[in-house]
N, CA, C, O and the ligand as a Tripos MOL2 file, in Angstrom:
@<TRIPOS>MOLECULE
protein
  261   259    66     0     0
PROTEIN
NO_CHARGES

@<TRIPOS>ATOM
      1 N          -1.8390  -95.7030   55.1880 N.3       1 MET1
      2 CA         -2.5500  -94.6420   54.4550 C.3       1 MET1
      3 C          -4.0310  -94.9650   54.3670 C.2       1 MET1
      4 O          -4.4210  -96.0520   53.9440 O.2       1 MET1
      5 N          -4.8410  -94.0100   54.7710 N.am      2 ALA2
      6 CA         -6.2760  -94.2120   54.7250 C.3       2 ALA2
      7 C          -6.7550  -94.0890   53.3270 C.2       2 ALA2
      8 O          -6.5860  -93.0330   52.7160 O.2       2 ALA2
      9 N          -7.3510  -95.1220   52.7810 N.am      3 CYS3
     10 CA         -7.7800  -95.1240   51.4060 C.3       3 CYS3
     11 C          -9.3190  -95.1710   51.2660 C.2       3 CYS3
     12 O          -9.8580  -95.2770   50.1650 O.2       3 CYS3
     13 N          -9.9750  -95.0890   52.3830 N.am      4 ASN4
     14 CA        -11.4440  -95.2760   52.3400 C.3       4 ASN4
     15 C         -12.2170  -93.9240   52.2560 C.2       4 ASN4
     16 O         -13.4470  -93.8740   52.2550 O.2       4 ASN4
     17 N         -11.4180  -92.8510   52.1880 N.am      5 ASP5
     18 CA        -12.1250  -91.5880   51.9350 C.3       5 ASP5
     19 C         -12.5440  -91.4620   50.5180 C.2       5 ASP5
     20 O         -11.9180  -92.0460   49.6330 O.2       5 ASP5
     21 N         -13.6130  -90.6990   50.2610 N.am      6 GLU6
     22 CA        -14.0730  -90.5150   48.9100 C.3       6 GLU6
     23 C         -13.5520  -89.2030   48.3330 C.2       6 GLU6
     24 O         -13.4120  -88.2110   49.0490 O.2       6 GLU6
     25 N         -13.2750  -89.2080   47.0730 N.am      7 VAL7
     26 CA        -12.8920  -87.9590   46.3930 C.3       7 VAL7
     27 C         -14.0970  -87.1140   46.1150 C.2       7 VAL7
     28 O         -15.0190  -87.5440   45.4210 O.2       7 VAL7
     29 N         -14.1030  -85.9080   46.6500 N.am      8 VAL8
     30 CA        -15.2070  -85.0080   46.4860 C.3       8 VAL8
     31 C         -15.0370  -84.2980   45.0880 C.2       8 VAL8
     32 O         -15.9840  -84.2110   44.3060 O.2       8 VAL8
     33 N         -13.8710  -83.8290   44.8310 N.am      9 MET9
     34 CA        -13.6080  -83.1630   43.5440 C.3       9 MET9
     35 C         -12.1100  -83.1500   43.2690 C.2       9 MET9
     36 O         -11.3140  -83.3200   44.1920 O.2       9 MET9
     37 N         -11.7160  -82.9530   42.0220 N.am     10 VAL10
     38 CA        -10.3110  -82.8250   41.6500 C.3      10 VAL10
     39 C         -10.0570  -81.3190   41.4980 C.2      10 VAL10
     40 O         -10.7640  -80.6160   40.7750 O.2      10 VAL10
     41 N          -9.0040  -80.8450   42.2190 N.am     11 LEU11
     42 CA         -8.6930  -79.4730   42.2700 C.3      11 LEU11
     43 C          -7.6940  -79.0720   41.2300 C.2      11 LEU11
     44 O          -6.9060  -79.9010   40.7760 O.2      11 LEU11
     45 N          -7.7050  -77.8030   40.8330 N.am     12 GLU12
     46 CA         -6.6620  -77.2210   40.0140 C.3      12 GLU12
     47 C          -5.4280  -77.0570   40.9360 C.2      12 GLU12
     48 O          -5.5870  -76.7940   42.1280 O.2      12 GLU12
     49 N          -4.2690  -77.2030   40.4210 N.am     13 THR13
     50 CA         -3.0820  -76.9750   41.2590 C.3      13 THR13
     51 C          -2.0470  -76.2000   40.4590 C.2      13 THR13
     52 O          -1.8590  -76.4640   39.2710 O.2      13 THR13
     53 N          -1.4010  -75.2840   41.0690 N.am     14 LYS14
     54 CA         -0.2990  -74.5180   40.4850 C.3      14 LYS14
     55 C           1.0420  -75.0650   41.0030 C.2      14 LYS14
     56 O           2.1000  -74.4760   40.7830 O.2      14 LYS14
     57 N           0.9650  -76.1470   41.6600 N.am     15 ARG15
     58 CA          2.1990  -76.7610   42.2440 C.3      15 ARG15
     59 C           3.1230  -77.2350   41.0970 C.2      15 ARG15
     60 O           2.7370  -77.3230   39.9320 O.2      15 ARG15
     61 N           4.3190  -77.5200   41.4980 N.am     16 ASN16
     62 CA          5.3540  -77.9600   40.5190 C.3      16 ASN16
     63 C           4.8610  -78.9010   39.4330 C.2      16 ASN16
     64 O           4.6190  -80.0840   39.6740 O.2      16 ASN16
     65 N           4.7170  -78.3430   38.2120 N.am     17 PRO17
     66 CA          4.0860  -79.1250   37.1500 C.3      17 PRO17
     67 C           4.9030  -80.3250   36.7210 C.2      17 PRO17
     68 O           4.3630  -81.2660   36.1390 O.2      17 PRO17
     69 N           6.2200  -80.3080   37.0030 N.am     18 ALA18
     70 CA          7.0230  -81.4880   36.6870 C.3      18 ALA18
     71 C           6.5850  -82.6920   37.4810 C.2      18 ALA18
     72 O           6.7130  -83.8300   37.0290 O.2      18 ALA18
     73 N           6.0630  -82.4370   38.6750 N.am     19 ILE19
     74 CA          5.5720  -83.5050   39.5460 C.3      19 ILE19
     75 C           4.0510  -83.7420   39.3120 C.2      19 ILE19
     76 O           3.5880  -84.8770   39.1960 O.2      19 ILE19
     77 N           3.2970  -82.6050   39.2480 N.am     20 TRP20
     78 CA          1.8850  -82.7060   39.3320 C.3      20 TRP20
     79 C           1.2190  -83.0470   38.0580 C.2      20 TRP20
     80 O           0.0220  -83.3340   38.0250 O.2      20 TRP20
     81 N           2.0000  -83.0210   36.9660 N.am     21 LYS21
     82 CA          1.3870  -83.5250   35.6900 C.3      21 LYS21
     83 C           1.0130  -85.0040   35.8000 C.2      21 LYS21
     84 O           0.1790  -85.5270   35.0610 O.2      21 LYS21
     85 N           1.6960  -85.6700   36.7950 N.am     22 ASN22
     86 CA          1.3720  -87.1070   36.9880 C.3      22 ASN22
     87 C           0.4590  -87.4270   38.0970 C.2      22 ASN22
     88 O           0.2010  -88.5920   38.3980 O.2      22 ASN22
     89 N          -0.0550  -86.3620   38.7340 N.am     23 PHE23
     90 CA         -1.0080  -86.5450   39.9030 C.3      23 PHE23
     91 C          -2.1830  -85.6040   39.7720 C.2      23 PHE23
     92 O          -2.0950  -84.5050   39.2230 O.2      23 PHE23
     93 N          -3.3080  -86.1010   40.3150 N.am     24 ASP24
     94 CA         -4.4730  -85.2170   40.4850 C.3      24 ASP24
     95 C          -4.4470  -84.7660   41.9460 C.2      24 ASP24
     96 O          -4.1740  -85.5500   42.8540 O.2      24 ASP24
     97 N          -4.7300  -83.5160   42.1380 N.am     25 LEU25
     98 CA         -4.9260  -83.0060   43.5120 C.3      25 LEU25
     99 C          -6.3920  -83.1870   43.8790 C.2      25 LEU25
    100 O          -7.2510  -82.5060   43.3200 O.2      25 LEU25
    101 N          -6.6820  -84.0480   44.7630 N.am     26 CYS26
    102 CA         -8.0790  -84.4200   45.1000 C.3      26 CYS26
    103 C          -8.4820  -83.8890   46.4550 C.2      26 CYS26
    104 O          -7.7430  -83.9710   47.4370 O.2      26 CYS26
    105 N          -9.7080  -83.3280   46.4710 N.am     27 LEU27
    106 CA        -10.3240  -82.8870   47.7360 C.3      27 LEU27
    107 C         -11.1320  -84.0830   48.2550 C.2      27 LEU27
    108 O         -12.0140  -84.6000   47.5690 O.2      27 LEU27
    109 N         -10.8180  -84.4990   49.4530 N.am     28 MET28
    110 CA        -11.4680  -85.7090   50.0060 C.3      28 MET28
    111 C         -12.6810  -85.3610   50.8520 C.2      28 MET28
    112 O         -12.9350  -84.2080   51.1980 O.2      28 MET28
    113 N         -13.4210  -86.4320   51.1700 N.am     29 SER29
    114 CA        -14.7030  -86.1560   51.8400 C.3      29 SER29
    115 C         -14.5210  -85.6080   53.2520 C.2      29 SER29
    116 O         -15.4480  -85.0120   53.7990 O.2      29 SER29
    117 N         -13.3290  -85.7990   53.8630 N.am     30 ASP30
    118 CA        -13.1180  -85.1490   55.1450 C.3      30 ASP30
    119 C         -12.3690  -83.8630   55.0310 C.2      30 ASP30
    120 O         -11.8310  -83.3540   56.0140 O.2      30 ASP30
    121 N         -12.3300  -83.3200   53.8110 N.am     31 SER31
    122 CA        -11.8890  -81.9460   53.4600 C.3      31 SER31
    123 C         -10.3650  -81.7850   53.5140 C.2      31 SER31
    124 O          -9.8700  -80.6580   53.5030 O.2      31 SER31
    125 N          -9.6290  -82.8680   53.5700 N.am     32 HIS32
    126 CA         -8.2040  -82.6960   53.3640 C.3      32 HIS32
    127 C          -7.8840  -83.0490   51.8540 C.2      32 HIS32
    128 O          -8.6970  -83.6100   51.1200 O.2      32 HIS32
    129 N          -6.6910  -82.6860   51.4930 N.am     33 GLU33
    130 CA         -6.2400  -82.8570   50.0640 C.3      33 GLU33
    131 C          -5.2990  -84.0300   49.9620 C.2      33 GLU33
    132 O          -4.4310  -84.2180   50.8150 O.2      33 GLU33
    133 N          -5.4680  -84.8270   48.9110 N.am     34 MET34
    134 CA         -4.5970  -85.9170   48.6240 C.3      34 MET34
    135 C          -4.1540  -85.8690   47.2000 C.2      34 MET34
    136 O          -4.8590  -85.3490   46.3350 O.2      34 MET34
    137 N          -2.9740  -86.4150   46.9440 N.am     35 ALA35
    138 CA         -2.4760  -86.5490   45.5680 C.3      35 ALA35
    139 C          -2.7930  -87.9120   45.0710 C.2      35 ALA35
    140 O          -2.4600  -88.9080   45.7130 O.2      35 ALA35
    141 N          -3.4290  -87.9790   43.9420 N.am     36 ARG36
    142 CA         -3.7200  -89.3320   43.3150 C.3      36 ARG36
    143 C          -2.8820  -89.5090   42.0930 C.2      36 ARG36
    144 O          -2.9340  -88.6970   41.1690 O.2      36 ARG36
    145 N          -2.1240  -90.5420   42.0770 N.am     37 CYS37
    146 CA         -1.2540  -90.8930   40.9180 C.3      37 CYS37
    147 C          -2.1230  -91.2390   39.7190 C.2      37 CYS37
    148 O          -3.0060  -92.0920   39.7980 O.2      37 CYS37
    149 N          -1.8490  -90.5440   38.5800 N.am     38 LYS38
    150 CA         -2.5740  -90.8750   37.3860 C.3      38 LYS38
    151 C          -2.1890  -92.1970   36.7820 C.2      38 LYS38
    152 O          -2.9220  -92.7640   35.9710 O.2      38 LYS38
    153 N          -1.0310  -92.6880   37.1800 N.am     39 GLY39
    154 CA         -0.5700  -93.9530   36.5860 C.3      39 GLY39
    155 C          -1.2340  -95.1760   37.2880 C.2      39 GLY39
    156 O          -1.6790  -96.1000   36.6070 O.2      39 GLY39
    157 N          -1.3020  -95.1850   38.6380 N.am     40 CYS40
    158 CA         -1.7490  -96.3760   39.3020 C.3      40 CYS40
    159 C          -2.9710  -96.0900   40.2010 C.2      40 CYS40
    160 O          -3.5830  -97.0300   40.7080 O.2      40 CYS40
    161 N          -3.3310  -94.8200   40.4020 N.am     41 GLY41
    162 CA         -4.4760  -94.4620   41.2210 C.3      41 GLY41
    163 C          -4.2110  -94.4570   42.7290 C.2      41 GLY41
    164 O          -5.1300  -94.3010   43.5330 O.2      41 GLY41
    165 N          -2.9650  -94.6280   43.0880 N.am     42 LYS42
    166 CA         -2.6020  -94.6340   44.5040 C.3      42 LYS42
    167 C          -2.7270  -93.2110   45.1280 C.2      42 LYS42
    168 O          -2.3860  -92.2150   44.4900 O.2      42 LYS42
    169 N          -3.2000  -93.1490   46.3270 N.am     43 PHE43
    170 CA         -3.2770  -91.8470   47.0270 C.3      43 PHE43
    171 C          -2.0690  -91.6320   47.9170 C.2      43 PHE43
    172 O          -1.6080  -92.5470   48.6000 O.2      43 PHE43
    173 N          -1.5680  -90.4100   47.8970 N.am     44 MET44
    174 CA         -0.4530  -90.0640   48.7840 C.3      44 MET44
    175 C          -0.6760  -88.6580   49.3060 C.2      44 MET44
    176 O          -1.5150  -87.9020   48.8170 O.2      44 MET44
    177 N           0.1300  -88.3380   50.3420 N.am     45 LYS45
    178 CA          0.0350  -87.0140   50.9070 C.3      45 LYS45
    179 C           0.3790  -85.9460   49.9090 C.2      45 LYS45
    180 O           1.4390  -85.9830   49.2830 O.2      45 LYS45
    181 N          -0.5150  -84.9910   49.7560 N.am     46 ALA46
    182 CA         -0.3270  -83.9310   48.7180 C.3      46 ALA46
    183 C           0.8440  -83.0260   49.0640 C.2      46 ALA46
    184 O           1.4080  -82.3650   48.1920 O.2      46 ALA46
    185 N           1.2060  -82.9990   50.3440 N.am     47 SER47
    186 CA          2.2570  -82.0730   50.8030 C.3      47 SER47
    187 C           3.6220  -82.6340   50.5810 C.2      47 SER47
    188 O           4.5950  -81.8910   50.7110 O.2      47 SER47
    189 N           3.7690  -83.9060   50.2530 N.am     48 ALA48
    190 CA          5.0640  -84.5290   50.2320 C.3      48 ALA48
    191 C           5.5550  -84.6590   48.7930 C.2      48 ALA48
    192 O           5.5050  -85.7340   48.1950 O.2      48 ALA48
    193 N           6.0210  -83.5580   48.2650 N.am     49 ASN49
    194 CA          6.4960  -83.5220   46.8570 C.3      49 ASN49
    195 C           7.6010  -84.5370   46.6010 C.2      49 ASN49
    196 O           7.5990  -85.1910   45.5580 O.2      49 ASN49
    197 N           8.4950  -84.6770   47.4770 N.am     50 SER50
    198 CA          9.6240  -85.5900   47.2910 C.3      50 SER50
    199 C           9.1040  -87.0560   47.2150 C.2      50 SER50
    200 O           9.6120  -87.8710   46.4450 O.2      50 SER50
    201 N           8.1120  -87.3440   48.0130 N.am     51 THR51
    202 CA          7.4780  -88.6730   47.9470 C.3      51 THR51
    203 C           6.8110  -88.9390   46.6070 C.2      51 THR51
    204 O           6.9120  -90.0120   46.0130 O.2      51 THR51
    205 N           6.1030  -87.8590   46.1590 N.am     52 LEU52
    206 CA          5.3650  -88.0080   44.9070 C.3      52 LEU52
    207 C           6.3630  -88.1890   43.7630 C.2      52 LEU52
    208 O           6.1720  -89.0310   42.8860 O.2      52 LEU52
    209 N           7.3890  -87.4150   43.7850 N.am     53 LYS53
    210 CA          8.4250  -87.4790   42.7620 C.3      53 LYS53
    211 C           9.0750  -88.8750   42.7260 C.2      53 LYS53
    212 O           9.2640  -89.4580   41.6580 O.2      53 LYS53
    213 N           9.4040  -89.3810   43.8880 N.am     54 LYS54
    214 CA          9.9940  -90.6900   44.0100 C.3      54 LYS54
    215 C           9.0740  -91.7770   43.5260 C.2      54 LYS54
    216 O           9.5120  -92.7410   42.8980 O.2      54 LYS54
    217 N           7.7940  -91.6260   43.8190 N.am     55 HIS55
    218 CA          6.8110  -92.6140   43.4090 C.3      55 HIS55
    219 C           6.7990  -92.6690   41.9190 C.2      55 HIS55
    220 O           6.8380  -93.7590   41.3480 O.2      55 HIS55
    221 N           6.7460  -91.5180   41.2480 N.am     56 THR56
    222 CA          6.7050  -91.4760   39.7690 C.3      56 THR56
    223 C           7.9500  -92.0980   39.1800 C.2      56 THR56
    224 O           7.8730  -92.8540   38.2110 O.2      56 THR56
    225 N           9.1100  -91.7820   39.7630 N.am     57 GLU57
    226 CA         10.3680  -92.2350   39.2080 C.3      57 GLU57
    227 C          10.6080  -93.7080   39.4920 C.2      57 GLU57
    228 O          11.1390  -94.4230   38.6420 O.2      57 GLU57
    229 N          10.2310  -94.1640   40.6580 N.am     58 LYS58
    230 CA         10.5840  -95.5310   41.0600 C.3      58 LYS58
    231 C           9.4740  -96.5430   40.8350 C.2      58 LYS58
    232 O           9.7500  -97.7290   40.6550 O.2      58 LYS58
    233 N           8.2280  -96.0970   40.8410 N.am     59 HIS59
    234 CA          7.1300  -97.0490   40.8430 C.3      59 HIS59
    235 C           6.2320  -97.0010   39.6280 C.2      59 HIS59
    236 O           5.6580  -98.0080   39.2150 O.2      59 HIS59
    237 N           6.1180  -95.7820   39.0500 N.am     60 CYS60
    238 CA          5.2150  -95.6520   37.9370 C.3      60 CYS60
    239 C           5.9310  -95.2330   36.6260 C.2      60 CYS60
    240 O           5.2770  -94.8810   35.6450 O.2      60 CYS60
    241 N           7.1970  -95.2750   36.6260 N.am     61 PHE61
    242 CA          7.9560  -94.7860   35.4950 C.3      61 PHE61
    243 C           7.4980  -95.4330   34.1800 C.2      61 PHE61
    244 O           7.3460  -94.7410   33.1730 O.2      61 PHE61
    245 N           7.2910  -96.6730   34.1840 N.am     62 SER62
    246 CA          7.0030  -97.4080   32.9180 C.3      62 SER62
    247 C           5.5640  -97.1240   32.4940 C.2      62 SER62
    248 O           5.2420  -97.2400   31.3110 O.2      62 SER62
    249 N           4.7030  -96.7600   33.4240 N.am     63 ILE63
    250 CA          3.3060  -96.4540   33.0770 C.3      63 ILE63
    251 C           3.1920  -95.0890   32.4530 C.2      63 ILE63
    252 O           2.4360  -94.8940   31.5010 O.2      63 ILE63
    253 N           3.9710  -94.1020   33.0060 N.am     64 LEU64
    254 CA          3.7480  -92.7570   32.5910 C.3      64 LEU64
    255 C           4.6510  -92.2540   31.4460 C.2      64 LEU64
    256 O           4.3950  -91.2190   30.8300 O.2      64 LEU64
    257 N           5.6580  -92.9910   31.2070 N.am     65 TRP65
    258 CA          6.5990  -92.4480   30.1880 C.3      65 TRP65
    259 C           6.7050  -93.3330   28.9500 C.2      65 TRP65
    260 O           7.4470  -93.0110   28.0230 O.2      65 TRP65
    261 ZN          1.5540  -94.5520   40.7310 Zn       66 ZN66
@<TRIPOS>BOND
     1     1     2 1
     2     2     3 1
     3     3     4 2
     4     3     5 am
     5     5     6 1
     6     6     7 1
     7     7     8 2
     8     7     9 am
     9     9    10 1
    10    10    11 1
    11    11    12 2
    12    11    13 am
    13    13    14 1
    14    14    15 1
    15    15    16 2
    16    15    17 am
    17    17    18 1
    18    18    19 1
    19    19    20 2
    20    19    21 am
    21    21    22 1
    22    22    23 1
    23    23    24 2
    24    23    25 am
    25    25    26 1
    26    26    27 1
    27    27    28 2
    28    27    29 am
    29    29    30 1
    30    30    31 1
    31    31    32 2
    32    31    33 am
    33    33    34 1
    34    34    35 1
    35    35    36 2
    36    35    37 am
    37    37    38 1
    38    38    39 1
    39    39    40 2
    40    39    41 am
    41    41    42 1
    42    42    43 1
    43    43    44 2
    44    43    45 am
    45    45    46 1
    46    46    47 1
    47    47    48 2
    48    47    49 am
    49    49    50 1
    50    50    51 1
    51    51    52 2
    52    51    53 am
    53    53    54 1
    54    54    55 1
    55    55    56 2
    56    55    57 am
    57    57    58 1
    58    58    59 1
    59    59    60 2
    60    59    61 am
    61    61    62 1
    62    62    63 1
    63    63    64 2
    64    63    65 am
    65    65    66 1
    66    66    67 1
    67    67    68 2
    68    67    69 am
    69    69    70 1
    70    70    71 1
    71    71    72 2
    72    71    73 am
    73    73    74 1
    74    74    75 1
    75    75    76 2
    76    75    77 am
    77    77    78 1
    78    78    79 1
    79    79    80 2
    80    79    81 am
    81    81    82 1
    82    82    83 1
    83    83    84 2
    84    83    85 am
    85    85    86 1
    86    86    87 1
    87    87    88 2
    88    87    89 am
    89    89    90 1
    90    90    91 1
    91    91    92 2
    92    91    93 am
    93    93    94 1
    94    94    95 1
    95    95    96 2
    96    95    97 am
    97    97    98 1
    98    98    99 1
    99    99   100 2
   100    99   101 am
   101   101   102 1
   102   102   103 1
   103   103   104 2
   104   103   105 am
   105   105   106 1
   106   106   107 1
   107   107   108 2
   108   107   109 am
   109   109   110 1
   110   110   111 1
   111   111   112 2
   112   111   113 am
   113   113   114 1
   114   114   115 1
   115   115   116 2
   116   115   117 am
   117   117   118 1
   118   118   119 1
   119   119   120 2
   120   119   121 am
   121   121   122 1
   122   122   123 1
   123   123   124 2
   124   123   125 am
   125   125   126 1
   126   126   127 1
   127   127   128 2
   128   127   129 am
   129   129   130 1
   130   130   131 1
   131   131   132 2
   132   131   133 am
   133   133   134 1
   134   134   135 1
   135   135   136 2
   136   135   137 am
   137   137   138 1
   138   138   139 1
   139   139   140 2
   140   139   141 am
   141   141   142 1
   142   142   143 1
   143   143   144 2
   144   143   145 am
   145   145   146 1
   146   146   147 1
   147   147   148 2
   148   147   149 am
   149   149   150 1
   150   150   151 1
   151   151   152 2
   152   151   153 am
   153   153   154 1
   154   154   155 1
   155   155   156 2
   156   155   157 am
   157   157   158 1
   158   158   159 1
   159   159   160 2
   160   159   161 am
   161   161   162 1
   162   162   163 1
   163   163   164 2
   164   163   165 am
   165   165   166 1
   166   166   167 1
   167   167   168 2
   168   167   169 am
   169   169   170 1
   170   170   171 1
   171   171   172 2
   172   171   173 am
   173   173   174 1
   174   174   175 1
   175   175   176 2
   176   175   177 am
   177   177   178 1
   178   178   179 1
   179   179   180 2
   180   179   181 am
   181   181   182 1
   182   182   183 1
   183   183   184 2
   184   183   185 am
   185   185   186 1
   186   186   187 1
   187   187   188 2
   188   187   189 am
   189   189   190 1
   190   190   191 1
   191   191   192 2
   192   191   193 am
   193   193   194 1
   194   194   195 1
   195   195   196 2
   196   195   197 am
   197   197   198 1
   198   198   199 1
   199   199   200 2
   200   199   201 am
   201   201   202 1
   202   202   203 1
   203   203   204 2
   204   203   205 am
   205   205   206 1
   206   206   207 1
   207   207   208 2
   208   207   209 am
   209   209   210 1
   210   210   211 1
   211   211   212 2
   212   211   213 am
   213   213   214 1
   214   214   215 1
   215   215   216 2
   216   215   217 am
   217   217   218 1
   218   218   219 1
   219   219   220 2
   220   219   221 am
   221   221   222 1
   222   222   223 1
   223   223   224 2
   224   223   225 am
   225   225   226 1
   226   226   227 1
   227   227   228 2
   228   227   229 am
   229   229   230 1
   230   230   231 1
   231   231   232 2
   232   231   233 am
   233   233   234 1
   234   234   235 1
   235   235   236 2
   236   235   237 am
   237   237   238 1
   238   238   239 1
   239   239   240 2
   240   239   241 am
   241   241   242 1
   242   242   243 1
   243   243   244 2
   244   243   245 am
   245   245   246 1
   246   246   247 1
   247   247   248 2
   248   247   249 am
   249   249   250 1
   250   250   251 1
   251   251   252 2
   252   251   253 am
   253   253   254 1
   254   254   255 1
   255   255   256 2
   256   255   257 am
   257   257   258 1
   258   258   259 1
   259   259   260 2
@<TRIPOS>SUBSTRUCTURE
     1 MET1         2 RESIDUE 1 A MET
     2 ALA2         6 RESIDUE 1 A ALA
     3 CYS3        10 RESIDUE 1 A CYS
     4 ASN4        14 RESIDUE 1 A ASN
     5 ASP5        18 RESIDUE 1 A ASP
     6 GLU6        22 RESIDUE 1 A GLU
     7 VAL7        26 RESIDUE 1 A VAL
     8 VAL8        30 RESIDUE 1 A VAL
     9 MET9        34 RESIDUE 1 A MET
    10 VAL10       38 RESIDUE 1 A VAL
    11 LEU11       42 RESIDUE 1 A LEU
    12 GLU12       46 RESIDUE 1 A GLU
    13 THR13       50 RESIDUE 1 A THR
    14 LYS14       54 RESIDUE 1 A LYS
    15 ARG15       58 RESIDUE 1 A ARG
    16 ASN16       62 RESIDUE 1 A ASN
    17 PRO17       66 RESIDUE 1 A PRO
    18 ALA18       70 RESIDUE 1 A ALA
    19 ILE19       74 RESIDUE 1 A ILE
    20 TRP20       78 RESIDUE 1 A TRP
    21 LYS21       82 RESIDUE 1 A LYS
    22 ASN22       86 RESIDUE 1 A ASN
    23 PHE23       90 RESIDUE 1 A PHE
    24 ASP24       94 RESIDUE 1 A ASP
    25 LEU25       98 RESIDUE 1 A LEU
    26 CYS26      102 RESIDUE 1 A CYS
    27 LEU27      106 RESIDUE 1 A LEU
    28 MET28      110 RESIDUE 1 A MET
    29 SER29      114 RESIDUE 1 A SER
    30 ASP30      118 RESIDUE 1 A ASP
    31 SER31      122 RESIDUE 1 A SER
    32 HIS32      126 RESIDUE 1 A HIS
    33 GLU33      130 RESIDUE 1 A GLU
    34 MET34      134 RESIDUE 1 A MET
    35 ALA35      138 RESIDUE 1 A ALA
    36 ARG36      142 RESIDUE 1 A ARG
    37 CYS37      146 RESIDUE 1 A CYS
    38 LYS38      150 RESIDUE 1 A LYS
    39 GLY39      154 RESIDUE 1 A GLY
    40 CYS40      158 RESIDUE 1 A CYS
    41 GLY41      162 RESIDUE 1 A GLY
    42 LYS42      166 RESIDUE 1 A LYS
    43 PHE43      170 RESIDUE 1 A PHE
    44 MET44      174 RESIDUE 1 A MET
    45 LYS45      178 RESIDUE 1 A LYS
    46 ALA46      182 RESIDUE 1 A ALA
    47 SER47      186 RESIDUE 1 A SER
    48 ALA48      190 RESIDUE 1 A ALA
    49 ASN49      194 RESIDUE 1 A ASN
    50 SER50      198 RESIDUE 1 A SER
    51 THR51      202 RESIDUE 1 A THR
    52 LEU52      206 RESIDUE 1 A LEU
    53 LYS53      210 RESIDUE 1 A LYS
    54 LYS54      214 RESIDUE 1 A LYS
    55 HIS55      218 RESIDUE 1 A HIS
    56 THR56      222 RESIDUE 1 A THR
    57 GLU57      226 RESIDUE 1 A GLU
    58 LYS58      230 RESIDUE 1 A LYS
    59 HIS59      234 RESIDUE 1 A HIS
    60 CYS60      238 RESIDUE 1 A CYS
    61 PHE61      242 RESIDUE 1 A PHE
    62 SER62      246 RESIDUE 1 A SER
    63 ILE63      250 RESIDUE 1 A ILE
    64 LEU64      254 RESIDUE 1 A LEU
    65 TRP65      258 RESIDUE 1 A TRP
    66 ZN66       261 GROUP 0 **** ****
């Protein structure tokens, strides 16, 4: 995962709030969108909802709940 892109801005999202309450949708400097975990700051593909959900449940559970 490329993590050397800079966040240009945090976008509003109407995506699944059960997942996205734990992530920021970030517009990156090369104009693609990434999901940033609010718990650990890790960037992940914004399109991969199942990956984001798994991350929250398996990796950041104790931070966020
Ligand atoms: Zn996390």
